[in-house]
DOLUM-111274 format. One record per residue: x, y, z of N, C-alpha, C in turn. Coordinates in steps of 0.05 Angstrom, whole numbers, plus 5000, padded with zeros to 4 digits. Example, Ala and Ser with C-alpha at 12.3 -4.5 7.8 and 13.67 -1.06 7.14 Angstrom:
BEGIN
526448865156524649105156526449345156
525749555142527349795143525850015157
end
This chain:
BEGIN
790724306614788724286636788523996645
789223946670789223666680786323566683
784423756687781723656691780323576665
781623616642780523546617780523236616
778223116609778122816609780122706589
781822536599783722406581782422226561
780022136568778521966550777922096523
777622366523777022506498779322476478
781822506488784122486471784522196462
784222006481784521726474782421646453
780021726458777821656439778421776411
779422016410779922146384782121996369
784121896384786221746371785221486358
783221366370782021126359779921186337
778321396342776121456324776921576298
779021746299779921886275780621686252
782421496256782921306234780521126227
779021066248776720896243774621036225
774021286232772021436216773121486187
775721556185776821606159776821356141
777621136153777620886137774820796130
773020816149770220736144768920906122
769421176123768321346102769521276075
772121246074773421186049772420916037
772020726054771120456045768220476034
766520616050763720636042763420806016
764921036016764721205992765821065967
767920905970769020755947767020545938
765720415957763720215950761320345935
760520585945758320725931759120805903
761620905900762520985873762620745854
763220505865763220265848760320195841
758520195861755820105857754220305839
754920555840753620755822755120795796
757120625791758620625766760320875762
760721025783762521265780765321175772
766220955783768920855776769020775747
767020625737766920545710766720785691
765020975697764721215680767321375679
768721395702771221545702773321415685
773221145684775221005667774521025637
771921025630771121035602771121315592
770021505608769821785600771221955621
773821965621775222105643774622395644
774122495668773822785672776022875691
775823125699777823245718780623195709
781123235682783823185672785823385683
784923615693786723815703787623765731
786323575745787023525773789823395773
791723515788794523405789794723155805
794022925793793922675808796622605820
798822645805801422565815802222745839
801623005837802323185860800723105885
798123045881796522965903797522705916
798422525899799422265909801922315926
803722485918806122545934805322675960
803422855959802522995984801322796004
799822605993798622406011800822226024
802822156008805022006019806522166039
806622426035808022606055806422606081
803822606080802122586104802722326119
802822106104803421846117806221856129
808021986115810822006126810922166152
809122356155809222516180808422336203
806422166199805721976221808121796227
809521716207811921556212814021706228
814221966222816022136237815222156266
812622176271811722176299812621926314
812321696301813221446313816121446318
817721556300820621566303821321736328
819921956332820522126355820021976381
817921816382817221656406819421446410
820321316388822321106391824921236402
825721466391828121606400827921676429
825721786437825321856466825421616484
824321396474824321146490827121036493
828721056472831520966473833121136492
832621396492834021576510833221526539
830621476544829721426571830021146580
830920966561831320686567828720546577
826420646567823820526573821820616552
819920456548817920516527816020736537
816020966522814521196530811921226514
811621046494809221076477806720986491
804721166489802121096500800520926480
799020736489797720546472795820686452
794220866461792220996443793621166422
795921296430797321466411798621306389
800121096398801620926378799720786359
797620666370795620536353794320726334
793620976344792421176327794221256304
796821306310798721386289799121156269
799420916279799720686261797320656243
794920686255792520656239792220876218
792921116225792821336205794921286183
797221186190799221126170798120916151
796720716161795620506145793420616127
791720786138789420896123790421056099
792321236104793321406082795021236062
796221026072797620846054795720696036
793420606047791420476030790320676009
789820926018788721125999790821185977
793321195984795421255964795621025944
795420775955795520545937793120545918
790820615928788420635911788720845890
789821075897790221285877792321215857
794421065865796621005847795820805826
793920635831793320425811791320495790
790320745791788420835771789121115761
788921155735789521415723787121605725
784721505728782321675729780621595753
781421685777780021605801777421765805
775721655822773421805833774421945858
774022215859775422365879774022405905
771322385906770022455931770622265954
771322005950772221855973774821965985
776522085969779022195978778722465992
777522655977777322915990775422926014
773522736015771922726039773522636063
775322446059777122366082779122586089
779922746069781722966074780323176092
777923236086776423436102776023336130
775423076133775122956159777822956174
780022916159782622926172783323206182
782623416166783123686175781823746202
779223656204777723706229779023556252
779723306248780823146270783623246277
785323316258787923416264787823676279
785923846272785624096287784824046316
783023856320782323786347784623666363
786223496349788523376363790523586370
791123776352793023986358792124156382
789524216384788524366406788824206432
788123956431788323786455791223746464
793123736445795923716452796823946469
795924186462796724426477795424436505
793124316508791724326533792424096552
793923906542794823686559797423756573
797823656597800223706612801323456626
800623226615801622976627804422936618
805622716627808422656621808922626591
807022516577807522466548807322726533
805422896539805123156525806023386543
808523406547809523626564812323706553
812923966555815524056547815824046517
818223966509818923956480817223756465
816523516476814823336460812123456452
810823606469808323716462808523916439
810824066438811224256416811624106390
813223886392813723726367811123606357
809523486375807023356366805123566356
805023796369803324016360804124106332
806724136327807624236301807024026279
807523776285807023566265804023536259
802423556280799523546275798523776258
799624016265798924256249799824226220
802224116217803324076190801523886174
800623676187798823486173796223626165
795123786183792623926176793124116153
795424256152795924446130796324296104
797624066104797923906080795323806070
793623716088790923616080789323846068
789624086081788224316070789224386042
791824366038793024406012792024205991
791523956000790423755982787623835973
786023925992783224005985783324245966
785024435972785224675955786224595927
788224425926789324345900787224205883
785524055895783423915880781324105870
780124265889777824425882778624665864
780924785868781725005852782224915823
783624705819784124605792781624495780
779824385796777224285786775524525776
775524745791774024985782775025085755
777725085752778825175727778024985704
778024725711777324525690774424555682
772624635701769824665694769224935682
770725135690769925405682771525525659
773825425653775525535632774725415605
773925575586773225465560775725355546
775425135532777625015518778125165493
780625175485781425315460780725155436
780925295413780425155388782324925384
784724965393786724755390785924505405
784524545429783724315444781424165431
779924305414777624175400778424035375
781024065367781823945342782323645344
782223515321782723225321785723175327
786122955340788922885347790322775323
788922665304790122545280788822655256
790422695235789222765209788722515193
788122565168787222335151789322125149
791822185148793821975145795021875171
793721945193794621845218796622005232
797622225220799622395233798322605249
799922765263798822975281797123165265
794923255277793023445263794223725264
794323865241795324135240793524325254
794624545263793024745278791024885261
791224865233789324995216786724845214
786624615227784124455224781824605235
779524585221777124725229775524585250
775724335252774224185272774723895269
773223745286773623465287772823325262
774723225247774123075223774223235197
774923495197775023655173777623795171
778523845146781023995142780324285135
782424435127782024725122780024775100
779524585082777624625061774824555069
774624455093771924375103771124105094
772823955080772023695070772723475091
771123265090771523045108774122905101
775622835122778122705117777822405114
780122285112780321995108778621845129
777021655122775521505142777221345160
779821335155781621185173782221345198
780921565202781421735225780921565250
782721585269782321455295783521175296
784521075273785720815273788520835285
788920705308791420725322792620455324
795120455333796520195336795220035358
794220175379792920035401790319895391
788820025373786419905362787119665345
789219685329790019455313790919225330
792319295352793319085370791018945383
788919105391786618985404785118805384
784918895359783518725339785118465335
787718485334789418245331789018055354
788918175378788618005402785917865402
783818005392781217875390781217645370
782617685348782617475328784117225338
785817255357787317025368786116915393
783717015400782416925425781616625423
781916495446780816225448777816245454
776416025449773516035454772716125482
774016025502773216105529773916395535
776116495522776816785525774716955511
773816865488771717025474769217035490
768416805502766016805518766216985542
768616975556769017145579768917445571
770317515549770317795540767517885533
766017725518763317795511761617815536
762017645556760517665580761117915595
763617995597764318245610763118485595
763218475568762118695553759118715557
757718485557754818485563754218605590
755818525610755318625637755818925638
757919025626758519305627756319465612
755419355590753319485575750719505591
750019275604747619275621747919465644
750319475656750819655678750419945670
751520015646751220285636748220355631
746720155621743920195616742420225643
743120065662741720075688742520315705
745020405702745920645716747320585742
746820355754748220295779747919995785
749519895804749519615810746919535824
745719715838743219645853741019565833
740719725812738719655791739519405777
742119375772743119135758742518885774
743118885800742618655817739618605821
738018825821735218795824733918625802
735218635778734118475756734418175761
736318105778736617815784734417715802
732717895812730517805830728417655814
728617655787726817485772727317195778
729717135787730516865793730016795822
729216985838728916935867727016705874
724716675861723016445867724416175863
726416165846727815915841730315885859
731016095873733316085892732216025920
730216185928729116155955726515995952
726015795969723615625967721115775976
720115945959717816105965715415915969
714115945992711715775998712415506009
714915426009715715166020716815216048
715115206068716015276095717915076107
717714826099719614626109722414686100
722814756075725514826066726415096078
724615276083725315526096726315476125
724915286138725815216165728515086165
729114926144731714816141733815036138
733215246122735115466119735715596145
733715626162734215746189736015566205
735615306204737315116218740215126208
740515166182743215186171744615436182
743215656184744415896195745215856224
743515716239744215656267746715486269
746915286251749315116251751815286244
751515476226753915646219754715816243
752815926258753416086281754715906303
753815666306755115486325758015426317
758515396291761215356281762915596286
761815846283763316086290764016086320
762216006337762815996366765015786371
764815556358766815346362769615446354
769715606332772315706323773715876344
772116006362773116166384773615996408
771815806415771915656439774215456439
774815346416777015136416779715256423
780615486410783215596419783115686448
780815796457780615886484780815646503
779615426497779715186514782615076514
784015096492786815016492788515186510
787915446511789215626530788715566559
786215486564785515416592787015166600
787214966583788714726590791614796594
792814966578795615046581796015186608
794115366615794415506641794315316664
792515116663792314926685794814756687
795914676664798314516665800714676674
800714936669803015106677802715216705
800415176717799915266744798915556745
798415676723797315946723794315956729
793015736728790215716734789615456749
787715466766786915226781784615086767
784614826769782414676756783414396750
781414226741782013946734782613936705
785113856699786013856671784513646655
783713426668782413206653779613296644
778313436661775613536653775813736630
777813906631778214106610779013966584
780613756586781313606562778813476550
777013366567774613246557772813456543
772713696555771213916542772413986515
775113986515776514046490775913836468
775813576477775213366458772413386447
770513456465767713496455767613726435
768913946441768914176422770114096396
772313956396773613866371771813676355
770413506370768613326356766313486342
765313676357763113836345764113996321
766614086321767714236299768614066276
768713806280769813626259767713576238
768513426217766613346196764413156206
764813046230762812866241760913006259
761313256264759613406283757613586270
757813846277755914046267756014066237
758314036225758514056196757013836182
757113596193755513376182752513426184
751713526207748813596210748013816190
749814016188749114236169748914146141
750713966132750513866104748013696100
747213536120744813376117742413556115
742413776131740113956130740114116105
742514196096742714386073742314246046
742713986044742713846019740113886003
737713846015735213896000735014185991
735914366008735714656001737614715978
740014605979741914655957740814535931
739714295932738614165908736314325897
734614425915732314585906733314825889
735214965899736215205885737415125858
739114935858740514855833738514745813
736914555822735014415804732814605794
731814775811729714965803730715155782
733115255785734215445766734715305739
735815065739736414935714733814845700
731914735715729414655702727814895692
727915115707726515355698727715465673
730415455672731815555648731215375624
731315115628730714935605727814965596
726014985615723215015607722815275592
724215485601723915745587725115735559
727315595556728515565529726615415510
725415205520723515055503721115225495
720415415512718115585506718715815487
721315865482722016085464721516005435
721216205419720416155391722916095374
722316045348724415965329726416185325
725616435327727516655322729716645342
729216555367731416525387733216295380
732016055375733615815370735115835344
734115975324735516005298737816195300
737816365320739916575322742016515344
741616305360743416235382744815975376
747415975383748915725381748115535404
748315285399747515085420749415115444
751915155439753815175462753215415480
752515645468751915875484749315825500
747415695488744915645502745315455525
747015245521747615065543749115205566
750915385558752315535579750415715594
748415815581746415985595744815815615
744115565607742715395625744415325649
747015275644748815215666749215455684
748515695674748615935691746915905716
744815725714743215675738744815545760
746615355753748315235772750315435783
751215625766753115825774751816015795
749316095790747916265809747616125836
746815865835746515715860749215705875
751415665860754015655873754815925884
754116145870754816415879753216475905
750716405905749116455930750216295953
751016055948752215885969754816015979
756416125961759016255969758416495987
756516665979756016905993754616866019
752516696019750816666042751916466063
753116256054753916036072756915996074
758516166059761416146062762616426069
761816626054762916896060761917006086
759316986091758217096115759416976141
759616706143760816596167763716686171
765216716149768016796151768217086159
766417256150766417536159765917536190
764017376199763517366228766017266242
767417076231769916976244771917196247
772317356226774317576226773517786246
771017856247770018066266770417966294
769617726300770017616327772917606334
774617526315777517506321778617776328
777917986313778918256318778018356346
775518316352774418416377775618256401
775717996398776617826421779617876426
781217876404784117916408784718196419
783118396410783518666421782818676451
780818526459780118526487782118366503
783218156491785017986506787818096508
788818216485791618306485791818606480
789618746479789719036476789419126448
789219386443788819496416791019426397
793519386407795719316389795019056373
794018866387793318606374791118646353
789218816359787118876340788219006315
790019196319791319326296792919126280
794418956293796018756279794218576262
792018496273790118316258789018456234
788118706237786818856215788918916193
791219016201793319086182794218836167
794418606181795218356167793218276146
790618296153788518226134788518406110
788818676115788818866093791218816074
793618776086796018726069795718466054
794618266066794318006053792418036029
790118166033788218196011789318375989
790818575997791918765977794018615959
795618455972797618305957796218105938
794117975948792717785931791317925908
790118155913788618295892790518405870
792618535878794418665859796118455844
797418275859799218095846797817875830
795617775840794217565825793017685800
792017945802791018075778793218115757
795718135765797918175746798717915733
797617685741798217435729796417365705
794717555697792817495676794117425650
796217585642797517525617799017265618
800317205640801716945642799816715641
797516745654795516535653794416505624
793916715610793016705583795016565565
797616635568799716505552799816205557
799616135583799715855590797415695578
795015805580792615665569792815655539
793715865526794015865496795915655487
798215635501800215435493799115155499
797515125520796314865526794414775503
792714965494790914895472792514835446
794614995441796314945417797514665418
798614595442799814325445797814105440
795514125453793513915449792313915421
792214155409791114165382793014025362
795614065365797513915348797413615353
797113545378796913255385794413135371
792213265374789713155362789813155332
790913375320791013385291792913165280
795113115293796912915284795712635285
794212575306793012315309790712275289
789012485287786712465269787612455240
789812605234790812605206793112425201
793212195216795412015213795811915184
793611855171793811755143795111965125
794312215129795512435113798412465120
799012465146801812495154803612265142
802512025143804011795133804311815102
802111895089802111895060804212095050
804612315064806512515055809212485069
809512275085812012215099812912445116
811112555133811612785149811512715179
812112465186812012385214814112545230
816512575219818512725233817713015237
816513125217815713405218813613445240
811613265241809513295261810713245289
812613065291813813015317815313255327
816713395309818113635317816213865325
814013885310812014095316810914055344
810213795350809013745376811113775398
813613695393815713725413816214015419
816314185399816614475403814314595418
811914495412809514595426809614525456
810614275461810814195489812914365504
815114425490817114595503816014875508
814514985489813415255494811415245517
809815035518807915015541809414995567
811514835568813014805593814215075601
815215225582816415485589814215675599
811915685586809715855595808715775622
808415515626807515415652809515475674
812115465667814115525687813915815696
813515995677813116285684810716315702
808516195695806016225710806416115738
807315865741807515745767809615875784
811815965773813716105789812516365800
811016505784809616745794807616665816
806216445812804316355832805716285858
807916145856809416065880810416315894
811316515879812316765891810116905906
807716915894805517045907804716905933
804616645932804016485956806116525977
808616545969810816595988810516866001
809817065985809417335996807017346015
804817216007802517206025803217066051
804716846049805616716073807316886091
809017056078810717236093809017446108
806817536095805017726108803717606132
802717356129801517226152803517166174
805917086166808017026186808817286200
808917506186809617756199807517836220
805017806212802917856232803017676256
803617416251803817226273806117296291
808417376280810717446296810217696312
808917896299808318136314806418076337
804417916332802617846354803917676375
805817506367807217336387809017506404
810517706392812117886408810418036428
808118126419806418276437805418096460
804617846453803617676474805817606494
808317556484810517496502811017726521
811017976509811518216526809418236547
806918186541804818206561805017986581
805917756573806317536593808517606612
810717716602812917796619812118026638
810318196630809318416647807018326665
806318066663804217966681801418046671
801218126646798618216636797217986620
798517756617797417536602798717276613
797517056606798516796615799616636592
801216426598802216246576799916126560
797616076574795315976559794316166538
794516426544793716626524795416606499
798016556503799816526480799116286463
798516056477797615816462795015876447
793216016460790716086447791216256422
793016446424793616616401794716456378
796516266383797616106361795415936348
793715816364791615646353789515816338
788916046349786816216336787916336310
790416406310791616526286791516336262
792016076268791915886246789115856234
787115916249784415906238783716156222
785216366224784616616209785716606180
787616426175788716416148786616316127
784916136136782816036118781016256107
779716416125778116636115779516826097
782116886103783617086087784016966059
784816716058785216586031782616576016
780416536030777816526016777116796004
777417006020776717276011778617375989
781017275988782917375968782017285940
780517075938779616975911776617015908
775217115928772317135926771417325905
772817555902772017755883772117655855
774217515848774517395820772417185816
771917025836769916805833767116925828
766417125844763717255841763517385813
765717525805765717655779765317455757
766717225758766317015737763516895739
762516865763759816755766757716945754
758117205758756217405747756317395716
758717355705758817345676757117105665
757416875679755816645670752816685676
752216815699749416865706748217065687
749817245676748817445658747517305633
748717095624747516945601744716845608
744516725632741916625640739916855643
740817075655739017305659738017405632
739817445613739017535586736917345574
737317085577735516895566732816895580
732816925606730316925621728617175615
729917395607728417635600727417625571
728117425556727017405529724317275531
722517365513719817255513719217135486
717616935485716916815459715417015441
716217025416714817205397712317065385
712216805387709916655378708616515402
706316605409704916495432701916515428
700516375445697516375443696416645451
694416725436692816955444691216885469
690417095483688717045506686016945496
685116715507682616605498682716445473
685116365464685416205439684015935443
682615855422681115605422682515395406
682015135411683214925395682314945366
684014855348683514855320681114675313
679114775300676814615292677414515264
678514285262679414175236677114025222
676714095197674713955181675913815157
676713965136677813845112680813915109
681814125123684514195120685114395098
683214555091683614765071685414985082
687515055067689515245076689515485057
689515725068689415965052691516165062
693316245044695116465049694016715035
693716935050692517175039694317415045
695417525023697117765025699217745047
700617525048702517475069705217625064
706117775083708717895083710217795107
712817755104714517655127717417735122
718717805145721617855144722717755170
725217655169726617555193727617785210
728717985197730018205212728418465210
726018465200724218695199725318915181
727318845164728419045146727818975117
728318725110727818635083725818405083
723718435067721718235066722717985051
722517755064723217495052720817395036
718417425047715917355034714317615031
713317655007711617895003709417844983
707017934991704617924974704117634965
704217444984703917164978700917084982
699617004961696816924963696316674947
695216474960694416224946692616074964
691115884953689215724968689715424961
689615264981689914974978687414844988
685714734971683314594981684014354999
682314285017682814065035683313805020
685313655029685913395017687613414992
688313644982690013664958692913714966
694613694946697413724950698413964935
700314104946701514334933704614304937
706014364915708914344916710214614911
712314674925713814924921716514854909
717114994887719714964874720815234870
723415244867724815494862727715474871
729115684866732015694872732415694902
734815614911735515624939735315914949
734015954972733616214983731216364973
729516234957727216364946725016404966
725016254988723016285009721216045013
721915815001720215575002720015475031
722315435044722315335072721115535091
721315795085720115995102717015975101
715915905078713015865076712115635095
713715425094713115195112713215275141
715215435148715515525176713115695184
712215865166709916035172707415865176
707115655160704715485163704715335190
707115245198707315105224707415305247
707215565241707215785259709715775277
712015715264714515755278715116055279
714116205260714316495260711516595254
710916845262708416975256708917155232
706817175215707017345191707217645200
708517795183708718085187706018225182
704718145161702118235154700718025138
698118055134696617845120695717635140
694917405129693917195147694216925134
694416715151694416435142692116305156
690316185141687916065153687815765146
687015615166686415325163683515285168
682115185148679215155150677815415159
678815635148677615895154678416015181
680215895196681115995222683916105220
684316345228687016465228688716305248
691016215240692616045258693616205282
693516465281694316625304692216635325
689716555318687516565337686916295349
688316085340687715815351690015735370
689415535386691415435405693815315389
696215405396698615325381699015025383
698514905406699014625409697114465391
694514545390692614405373693214425344
694514655335695314675308697614485301
699614475318701914315313701314015316
699213945332698413675334697413565307
696413745290695313665265697413655242
699813745248701813765227704013545231
704713425209706913235209709013325189
711613345198713713455182715813245177
716713225152719013065145721213255136
723113325154725013535146727213435128
728613625116730813545098733113435114
733713545138735913445154734713355181
733713115183732513015208734513005230
733613065255735313055278734112845297
735812645304735012435322736312475349
735112365370736212375396738112135400
739912165418741811955424740411735441
738611595427737011395439736611165419
734910975426734410745408732710835384
732910675363731210735339728310725347
727610535363724810495371723710755385
725310855404724411095419724411335401
726311355382726411585365723911595347
723011365337720711365319718111405336
718011285359715711315377715411605387
717511755385717412035394715212195380
714412105356712212245342709612205356
709211985369706811925384707611745407
708011875430709111735454707511485462
704911495457703211275466703011045446
704511055424704310855403705510595413
704310365405705410105412707710025394
709109815402711409725385710409645358
708209515356707209415330706509645312
705409865323704910095307707410225296
709510215312712110315303713110145280
712909885283713809695262712309745236
709709785238708109835214708910095200
709510295216710510545204713110515190
714910345202717510295189717210135164
715309945164714909795139713909975117
712210155124711110345104713310525093
715310585110717510755102719810595090
719510335087721510165074724210165090
724010155116726410145133726309925153
724009785155723709575175725809355172
726209255148728209045144731009145149
731509395142734209505147734709525177
732809595193733209615222733609335234
732209145224732508865234735308755227
736608865207739308775200741408885219
740709075235742609185255743008975277
745308995291745908795312743808795334
742909035342740909055363738109125353
737809115327735109165316734009435324
731609445334730309695342731509815367
733109655381734409755405737109885400
737809905374740310025367740310325373
742310415386742610705392743810845368
742611075361743311205336745511405339
746411465364748611655368747611935368
749412125373748712405375747712505348
745212605348743912715324743612505302
743812245309743512025290745911975273
748312025283750712005267751311715258
750211515271750711235264749111145240
747211305231745611235208746411395184
746111285161746711425136744511635130
745011805110743112015104740411905095
740511695079738011565070736511435093
737911305111736711185134735411395153
736811615156735711835172733111925161
733011965135730512075122728211875124
728911615121726711415123725711395152
727511435172726611445200724711685204
725411905192723712145194721012095181
721011955158718511895145716811705162
718211515175716711325193715511485216
716911675226715811845247713211975238
713312095214710912235204708612045200
709311805190707211605185706011515212
707611485232706611405258704711625270
705411875265703712085276701112105262
701012025236698612035220697312315221
698612515212697612785215695512855194
694113075198692113175179693413355158
695513495166697013665147699813555145
700713495121703313365117705113565103
707613585114709613765103712013595096
712813585071715113435062717213635052
719313665067721513855060723813695049
724013655023726113495010726213215024
723913085025723612845041725212615030
725912615004727412384992730012484980
731112694990733512814978736012644982
736012465002738412315009738112015005
736211934989735811644984736411594955
737111334949737611264922735011244906
735311204880733011214862731010994868
731910744871730110524876728610564902
730110644923728710694948726810924946
727511124931725711354928723111274916
723211104895720711014882719010864902
720210704919718710554939717510744960
719110944969718111124989715911304978
716111364952714011534940711311394942
711311134939708810994942707811014971
709710994990708911015018707911295025
709311495013708511765018705811815005
705211684983702611714971700411614989
701011395004699111295024698811495047
701111605055701011805077699412045070
699812145046698612395037695812365027
694912115023692312075011690112185028
688612375017686412495031687312715051
689812775052690912975070692013205055
691713445066692913685054695913655056
697313675034700213625034701713855021
703913925035705714135025708414005020
709414044996712013914988713914124979
716314114990718614274981720514094968
721214134942722913944928724614094907
727013984903728714074881728613864859
728213614866728013394846725013394836
724613504813721913554804720413294798
721813074795720512814790718712734814
719312844838717712764861715112924864
714713124847712313294850710713304825
711213124806709713124780706713094785
706012934805703212864809701813054829
703213264837702013454856699613594843
697513644859695213784848695914064838
697814184852698614454844701514494850
702914614831705714674834706014984834
707415084854707815374856710815434853
711515594834714315674831714815924846
716615914865717316144883719816274874
719816534873722216684867722216944882
724316994897724617244913722217284931
721117064942719017094962716217134951
715817104925713217144914712716924893
710216904884709416694865710116784836
711716624823712316674795710416524776
709916274782708116114766706515934784
704215844775702515664790700815494771
700615244777699015064761699914774765
698614594750699514314752701814274733
702914034733705313974718704814014688
702613914677702113934649701814234641
700414384657700014664650702614824649
704314774670706814924671708714844649
708714584641710414504619709614644593
706914654589705914784564706415084564
706515204588706915494588709715574581
711615384583714415444575715815654592
715015674617716215874634718515774651
718615874675720815804693720815504700
718415404706718315114713719114944690
718215004665719014844642722014854638
723215084644726115104641727514924662
726514924687727614754707727214464700
724814394690724214124683726014014661
726414174640728114094618731014044627
731914194646734614154657734813894672
732613804685732813564700732113314683
730713354660730213124643732813054628
734213254618736913204607738513454611
741213404613743013624617743713744590
744513994589745314124564747813984554
748213964527750513834516753013984524
755213834526757813964532758614134508
760314324513761214504492762614344470
761814404445763014254422765914314419
767414104413770214144406770514144376
772814184367773414204339772813934326
771213944305770613694290768513524303
767213614324765213454337762513574332
760813424320758113534313756413534338
754413714338752713744361751013494366
750413364343748613134346750012904359
752612904359754112684372755212764399
754513004409755413094435753712954457
755012814476753412654495751912834515
749612734524748112854546747812644567
746812734591746612544613743712544622
742512314623739812284634739812294664
737812424676737512414705735812174712
736912004729735711744734733711754757
732111964759730111964780727311944768
727111874742724611824729724411534719
722011424719721711174706722311204676
723511014663724211044634721911124617
719610994622717311074605716511364610
716611454636715911724642717911924629
720411844630722412024618722012054588
721311834574720911854545718412014539
716311974556713912134551714312424555
715912494575716412784580718012904557
719912744547721512844524719712894500
717812714496716012744473714313004477
713513054503712013294508713513544501
716013544509717713774504718213804474
718513564461718913574432716513684418
714113594427711713684414711213984419
711714074444711414354450713314524435
715814424432717914564417717214584388
716114364376715514354348713214544342
711214534359708914714354709615004357
711415054376712315334379713915424355
715515234344717215304321715415354297
713415164293711715194270710115444271
709315524295707815764297709316014292
712015994293713616224290715016234263
714416034246715716034219714616284204
716316394188715516624172715216884187
716116894211715717144227718017324222
719917244207722117414201724517364217
724817114228727217054244729617044226
731917104237734317084221735116794219
737116744201737916464196739116334221
740516484238741816364261739716264281
737516404285735416314303734116064293
733616054266732415814255734215574258
736815604253738615384257738715294286
738515484305738615404333736215244340
733815304330731415154336731614874324
732814854299733114594287735014424303
737214544312739114394329737814294354
736114464367734714374391732814144386
731514154363729713934355731213674351
733513694337735113454334736113334361
736813524379737813434405735613284420
733113384419730913254432730412974421
730612954394730212694381732312494391
734812584393736912414402736412314431
735512504448735012424476732612234478
730712264460728412074460729311794453
731111774433732111514426733711394449
735311564462737011454484735211374508
733011514511731211434533730111154528
729411084502728510814496730610614502
733110674494735410494500735710464531
735410684545735610674575733510494587
731110484575729010324586729610024584
731309954565732009674562734209574581
735409764596737609694614736509594641
737609394653736709304680736709534700
734909514720734609734739737109794754
738709584761741109634777743209784762
743009774735745109914720744310194711
741910284720741010534710742310774723
743710744744745010964758747511054745
748410904723750910984709750311214691
752411374688752211604670752111504641
750311624625750011544597752711574583
754211774590756711834576758811614580
758311434599760211224604759610964588
757510974573756810734557758810684535
759310434528761410374507760810494480
758210534474757510634447757110934447
758211074468757711364469759011494444
757811714437758811854414758111724388
756211534388755311414363756911174355
759011094371760610864364759410614377
759210394362758010144372760009924369
end
């Protein structure tokens, strides 16, 4: 029917591929955002759907469109003129591209999400049916006679194949959903020894006897290979893998990308300047600048075309004026024009986002409790903080880089289609799709080559560093040649791996360039043809060449955008996880400052555990009157340091209470509590700053003279003055430039400068020599005088004068009392004390009497104190022995007690000899004396 509007057929040729591609793109995006793609890969369903058959049928549909084009080419060759109508050819080419993209998408996954595909098939059936009907009703030159029959048959064939695709999917899907699986399908794939499971198996994990099989079930070569690959991971690979796993886990918990992304809105106040209208106005100006740059990207090629037309005579006008306009446009588009203005406007906004995220992350980390800091590595925490910079960079990419480039591509497609017709629009779109597909598929395939190159790089540098650091060892064992060969081989391996990687990279870039060149050539041929037909001017051709060169930038940007955003999300995930953590120790609502009077501390029925499974502290009850000192002793891991952490409220008790002057520390302001506490830790940590600033850190407002007085009291003032820069000496990272004893004395000076009301000494003199320890003990006595003091010590000589000594074992109190009481009780403390007063004799050899077996005095006691303590032990031992005489002990026990008595007498005599030795010589082992073993 000639009266049928031709526009209906033309419109259908354009709309059919557009609708099909749009639906497929949106449906695929929805499947990704709702995690359908991820779920299909992890828990594949629809296993009965014949994916390979469907793939071949889709390729067959695409081939039919190619056959249509072949018929038009043949007819044009016969007629010696091009007979193809623009809407028909563009429609067929577009449909060929759409089904090609769908086929490529189906081919690269074994477990696809099907509704984006079968939805486009159903849409194709409807459109092909309409096209077939319209072909029969048209009677123009293109659709008349034999051609209309051919096109009708091919369109009908496509509709039938698409219908077959829908039937193939839904029929097999119904069988997969409705047919019960057999017993054989429910059986384990592997038996206990890893071989195929026999058909007699009763179920998953059991044999015919009903017994559970080998726990090695499911152990496959792939699993072992994955474990091996993990063990060989580099640090950055491990972090990336863990980041991906965290993201996938969070996505599965959230259910979709929308919920996942919504969680990032906790960071929105730090990204967007909420309440700062001046910065918001700057953001609007930045957007305006970007839109102006988009317009310039179009106007500059167009102006070049105008100049070319004027010079060629195709257009009238003043060439000089047009050149001046061109110069102005180029200036505005240069780094000195709009881009300079945009950067000046955007700089405060960019800094706000980056700085606000980093400072908020750091502030949040400092507010978290000890359970977070004790369980996180410093490197991971720093990476989480840097995630703020990553988020700022990602927002910048998406908002101020990706969005303008999308606008550029859309404008280019529309303008070129209007200028050169639909053919040029199709060429631009297909070039962009092919370029991005090549970048996505091929660059993704370089992952293994990239990993090998990075691994060999680390191996090469590791050998280089090890050889230089271990030069003395290499030289001592005369292995210079061996190390040289190892490093040379590592360099060769790295070069080989880098060669593979870079050659692949060069090949991909070459292929991408070929895609862009093919698009440019196709567009150029089209432009030349239109110029020859009088449908375009030479200036249009110049405009096309200039405009096309501007399109390569956005395509290259989008080819790597996905990977960049994915990596940014992995880093941002660390920050998000951290920002959602809350401190477990915090002030109660309405908490009041600590009302400190005397400093009486009371632990009442305290229970505590780190992991809420095993109690580290249980049923701990004791009281420390104000101004007194209490010392905790016990084996490593008994819970001594945990008690100190609970007192400082680094952790909260599981049950029970800790009170200071009758106030539960959970009810008082945390800052006011810690202001009253001074801690001398076993392993002090200093900042990479001067000694003066490190000590002043205890009280920021302290004067220099107050710092000097604290250092004098800690017996380190003269030592500091002996340094080249004195108090201005920088101590290095964590104080590495100071010795262990110097570090501890600096920590003691800190505590003295703070002048706290509650003093905690955690092995405060563990790293100092004996003479310095005795001096520091006097200073500590001044520090602790009149203050409630808690001491953790392994060297019992430092706690002899404590008002109370508590022996801790397995998180509870074993013994309690002062030194004299605990020695007389002969319990755990007395046993520890006797070991530190003298060591047990070495095992007797043949012909060596026990009385002549040497022992070693511990030189952390004053000689007079050591002798007195030995006499105490001797007296207690003698009285105990006398009290047990005649109780019926056997001869061996009596002899053992006599031997112990003789040993104590010997140590007492040696202690008197030790007292006569000069102080500087007292650190020598007794066994090294010339008269050891009774020889003089």
